[in-house]
C-alpha positions as CSV (number, residue, x, y, z in Angstrom):
1,M,0.0,-0.3,-0.2
2,A,1.3,3.3,-0.8
3,T,1.4,6.2,1.3
4,E,-0.2,9.1,0.2
5,I,1.6,12.6,0.6
6,Q,-0.3,15.2,2.6
7,G,2.5,17.8,2.0
8,I,6.5,18.8,2.6
9,C,8.8,19.8,5.8
10,W,9.3,23.6,5.8
11,H,12.7,23.4,6.9
12,C,13.9,20.5,4.1
13,G,11.4,20.6,1.6
14,R,10.9,16.6,2.5
15,E,7.5,15.1,1.4
16,L,5.7,14.2,4.5
17,S,2.2,11.5,4.7
18,A,-0.5,12.4,7.3
19,Y,1.6,10.3,10.3
20,Y,4.5,13.0,10.6
21,Y,2.0,15.7,11.5
22,G,1.3,15.1,15.2
23,R,1.9,17.1,17.9
24,E,4.9,16.1,19.1
25,E,6.4,14.6,15.7
26,S,9.7,15.6,13.5
27,C,10.4,15.1,9.9
28,P,12.5,11.8,9.4
29,G,15.1,14.4,6.5
30,C,16.0,17.3,9.2
31,R,14.5,16.4,12.9
32,K,12.8,19.3,12.8
33,P,8.9,19.6,14.2
34,T,6.2,19.8,11.6
35,R,3.3,20.5,13.1
36,V,4.2,24.5,12.9
37,C,2.8,27.8,11.6
38,R,5.5,27.3,8.9
39,N,4.3,24.1,7.9
40,C,0.5,25.1,7.8
41,R,-1.2,26.5,4.7
42,W,-2.7,29.4,6.2
43,Y,0.9,30.7,7.1
44,A,1.0,34.0,5.4
45,P,4.3,36.0,6.2
46,G,3.3,39.7,6.5
47,R,-0.4,39.1,7.7
48,A,-1.9,39.4,11.2
49,N,-0.4,36.7,13.2
50,D,1.1,35.7,9.8
51,C,-1.6,33.8,9.3
52,E,-4.8,33.8,6.7
53,E,-6.9,32.1,9.2
54,P,-8.8,35.1,11.1
55,M,-10.1,33.3,14.1
56,A,-6.7,31.4,14.8
57,E,-5.1,32.2,18.1
58,R,-1.6,34.3,18.0
59,V,1.6,32.0,18.1
60,V,4.4,33.7,18.4
61,E,7.4,30.7,17.8
62,K,5.7,29.6,14.0
63,E,9.0,27.1,14.3
64,R,7.8,25.4,17.0
65,A,4.7,22.9,17.6
66,N,1.8,24.0,18.9
67,F,-1.9,23.2,19.5
68,C,-3.6,25.9,16.6
69,S,-7.0,23.8,15.7
70,F,-6.7,25.5,12.2
71,F,-3.7,23.8,11.2
72,E,-3.9,22.1,8.0
73,P,-0.4,20.3,6.1
74,T,0.7,22.7,3.0
75,S,2.8,21.5,-0.4
76,E,4.5,24.5,-1.1
77,R,7.2,26.5,0.7
78,K,5.7,29.8,0.6
79,D,8.4,31.2,3.3
80,Q,11.6,31.7,1.2
81,G,13.6,34.2,1.9
82,A,14.4,37.1,-1.0
83,D,17.7,34.9,-1.6
84,A,16.2,32.0,-2.7
85,I,13.5,33.9,-4.4
86,A,16.3,35.5,-6.4
87,D,17.8,32.1,-7.0
88,D,14.8,30.6,-8.6
89,L,14.1,33.2,-10.6
90,R,18.0,33.4,-12.1
91,Q,17.6,29.2,-12.5
92,A,14.2,30.0,-14.5
93,A,16.1,33.4,-16.8
94,E,19.4,30.8,-18.0
């Protein structure tokens, strides 16, 4: 039976199944926590509380596991820095 991919790790980009999104689970690749704001589909840097969900409680540390009831895994990396975006653009231009 194949494992269904739910999303990717916010830190290393490894594909993750639903199993890895428990409160105390971590990425098997980089060992960073997975149930964190930066790994959520609602994470939006620059918005109020860095979150698109207006009812979510404030979470200060976006890279630590939390109990947010709105958490949903994301399959894209939304928090790339300016350097990473510039590198992507350079590669696309080449």
